[in-house]
N, C-alpha and C positions, 0 to 999 in steps of 0.2 A: 670547520674542522677538517683536517687533512684526511684524504681517503686512506682507509686501512688503520687509522688511529684507534686505539682502544681506551676506554675510560675505566679507571680503577676506583672502586668505592672502598673507603677505609671503614672498617667495622670496629667500633670501640669495644674493648673487652668489658664484660659485665662488671659493674661496680660491686666490690666486696664490702659489705657493711660490717663494721666492727661492733662487737658487743660492748655494752656499757662498762663491763668489767675490764675488758682489754683496753678500752679507751682511757678509763681512769688510771689503770695501772701504768699505761704508757706515759700518761701525764706526769706521774711521780717517779718514773724510771724504775719500776718494779715488775717482777714477774706476776702474772695474774693470780696464780695460786698463792704466792706469798702475800700479795696485796690483800686478797680476800681474807686470809687467815689473820692478818694484822688488823684489818678494819673490824672484823667480827670480835676479836679479842679486846679491842679498845672502845668501840663505838656501839656495838650491838650484842651485848652480853646476854646470856639466857636470863629469862625472867625468874621470879622467886619460886616458880613451880618447876624450873629446869627446862622449860621449852626453848629450843633453839630457833631463831628466826629462819624461815624457809628461804629457798633460793629466790622465790618471787618477791618476798619482803626485802631481801638483801638487794635485789635489782632495783626495786622501787626506791630504796634509800639512796643508792648510787645515782639514780636519775635526778633526784632532788638536789643532791650535792653538785652534780654536774651542771644542772640548770642555773644554780646560783653561784657557781664557781667557788665553792667552799671546800676547805681542806679537812677531811675527816681525821687525818692522822694527827693534826694539832687540836682536834676536838672543837673546831669551829662549828661543827655539826655532828650530832649523834642522834640516836633514835631509841624510843621505848616501844615495846610490843605489848599488846593486850591479850587477854584470854581468847577472844574470838578471832584472833589474827589481825593482820594489818599493822602498820607502823605509825608512829607519831614523830615526825622529824623535829628535833630540838636544836635550836641555834643558840650558841652561847653569846654573851655580850660582845666578845671579841669578833664573832661572826657577824653580828648585827652592825658593828662599827665598820667592818670590812665592806659589807654590802652598801652602806651609806656612802662611805668615802670613795668607793670605786664607781659609784653611779655617775654617769657623765653630766647629769643635770644638777648634782649636789653643789650648793653654794654656801654650805656651813649651817650651823645650828647654835641656838642659845638656850640657856635654862634660867628660870626664875623660881625661887622658893617662896612659899607663903607660910607665915607663922602666926600663932595667936598671941594674945597679950602676955602670956606666960612664957613665950619663946618656944612653944611646942610646934612641931612640924604639922602643917595641914595639907599642903599640896605642892606639886611641882609642875611647872609649865615649860613645855619645849616648843621653841620656834624653829621650824625647819624651812630653810631657804632653798629655792630652786632658781637656776639661772634663767629659765624660760618663763618665769612668772613674776609679776610685780609685787605680789603680796606673799607673806610667809604662811605656811601651814602651822597653826597654833593648836596644841593639844595639852590639856591639863589632866593629870592623874592625881587622885586623892588618896591619902595615906589610909584612911579608914576602909577603903575598898580594896586596897592592894596588900596591906600588911599581913604577914603570916607568922605563925609561931615557930619559926625555924631559925637556925643560927645565922644565916646570911642577913636576915632582917634585923639583927641587932644594930647594923649600920643603916638606919632608916633613910637618911638623906641620900646615901649612895644607891640603895636599892630602888628608891622611888625615882631617882634620876634615870636609872636604867629603864624603868617602866615607861616613863614619859618619852624617852628616846625611841624605844621600840614602837610605841603607838604612833609617834610622829612619823617614823619611817614608813609605817604601813599606809598612813594617810597620804604622805607626800609621794611615795614611789610605788605603791601598790604591791608590796611583797605579800604573797599569799601562800598558804599551805605549809608554813613553818611557824614554830611557836617558841616561846621562852620556857625556861625550866618549870616555873610555877604553873603555867598553862598546860604544859605536857602532863604533869603529874595529875592535875585535875581531870583532864580528858581521859587518861587511863583509868583513874579511879571510878569515874562515872560509867565508862564502858564496861568495866568489870562488874559493877553493881547491876547494870542492865542484863548482862549475860547470866549472872548469878540468879536474878529474879526469874528468868525464863525457866529455870530448872528447879525452882523451889516449890514444893508441894504444899498446898494450903490445907490446914485442918479446920473444919467448920466449928469445932468446939461445942457441938450441940448437946453433948451429954448422952446418957443411955436412954433408950426408948421407954415408954411407960410400961408397967408390968402387964403381962398378958391376962392375969386373973383378976384384973380390976373390973368388976361388974357393977359398980355403983350407979350406972345409968346416967350419970351427969354428962355435961358437955365435954367433949374430948379435950385433952390438954394440948394447947397449940404447940406445934413443933417450931423450933427455931429456924428462921428463914436461912436458906443457903444461897450461895451464889454459884454462877457457872464455873465448873472446873473443880469445885470442892468435893471432898470425900464425905458422903452422907451414909447413915445407917438406915436402910429401908425396912429392916425388921421382918423381912419376908423369907428368912431361911436361906437366903443366898449368901455368898461370901460376906465377911464382916463389913467390908467397905468396898465401894466401887465408885468410880468417877462418873458423874452425870452432868448433864446440862439442865439447869433448873430454870423454871419459869417463875416469875415473880408471884408472891403469895398475897398480893393486894389487889382488890378489884378496881377496875378503872384506871390502872396505872399505865400499862403499855399494850398496844394491839398485839394479838397473837400472830406469829409467823405462819405462813401457809404450810400445809403439810408437805408440799413438794420442796420447800426450802429447808426442811429438816434433814440434814445429811447424817445425823447421829441420833440415837434414842433420846427423846426429850420428855422428861417427866417432871412432876412437881413433888418435891420431897415430902412436904407436909401432907399433900393429898394421899400419897401412898401410905404414909404412916397412919393416918386416920382410917383409911379404908381397911387396912390390915387389922387395926385394933377393933373397929366397930363390927367387922364381919365375923369376929369370933365371940361376940357376946350379944345377948338379946337386949332389946330395948325395954323400957319400963312396962310396956304393955305385953311383953312376953314374946313378941314376934320380931323378926329381923326384916325390916322393910326399907332399910337404907340402901340407896342406889348411888354408886359413885358417879360424879359428873366428870366427863372427860375434859381435860383442859384444852384439848384441840378443838372441841365442838364450838366454843363460843368465840366472840371477837375480842374479848378482854382476857388477859392472863390473870387468873385468880383461882383460888380453891375455896369451895363452899360446900357445906353439907347440911342438910335439913333432915330431922328425924321426926316422924309423926308419932306422937306419944298418945 
C-alpha cells in the first residue's frame, strides 16, 4: 500500500424491516390503512357477540396469508375468531387449488368415486402426483364421515371431491395451520364450548338438609356425595352456599393428600352435615358421645361415624 494512503470502510445503513401490513398492502398496491379496513370488512368480520379481531389477531392472519401467498381480497383465505381469542385461518377451495397448482413439485392429481349397488356415493379417492416421487400420494375420504346437514352438501360428489383434494394436498405437500370451512366451524364450536364450560357453575342438586328437630336417634341420613368445585349446603349457619373442595365419601378409595398440599380449605360435605346434625341431638342413651373423625387424620379419604348406644 502506498505511503499516506487511507482506507475507507463503507458502513451499510441499518436495514428497515417492513411490517406485515405494509408488506401485504404494497403487494396489492394499496395504502396500509385502506388495505386493513378492506380485509377486516371482507375476511375478519366481528363474531356473533360483536367482538372485533385485535391487532395481534389481524397480524397473525396476514402472516398466514403471506406465508402461503394467498389473496384475502378474493377470499382465497379468511378467518374465524373464537371467544377466547386467536384465529382459525380458513382457505377456500379456490385457495387450496392455488396452493397445489403453484407448488413446484406438483405433477397433477386424479379422482376416483366409489358407489354401492344402488348407485349411492360411498367414497372419493384422490391421487396426488409429485415430480420428485415415483409413487402418488393416495387419500380416500368417506361420505359417512364428511357429510354435513348444510346446503353445500346437497352436491355430495362435488363436496366429497373437495375433501379428498384437501387431504391429499396436506399429505403430499405438508400444508399446515390452515383449514377448510367445515373444519374451521367445528374448531370454533369446540373452542367456545370449552371456554363456556370453564365459567359454568355446577349445582350439586343435593336437596335440603335433614330437619334439625329430628331426634329419632336412628342412623343419620346419608348426604349426597359432592365433587370438587360444587356448591354444597353445610347447614352450619354460614351463607347458604359456598364453594368447597370435597374429599371422596367412600373408604378405601383414594389416599388423602398431605396437609401441606392443601392450598384451600378441604372438607367433606357429608361429614360436616352429619357432625352438625348429631351434635344437636342426644343419642338413645341420652348422652352425646359422638366425636367427629377428621378426614385429614387417616390415610384414606372417607367419612365414618360410630355412636355408642
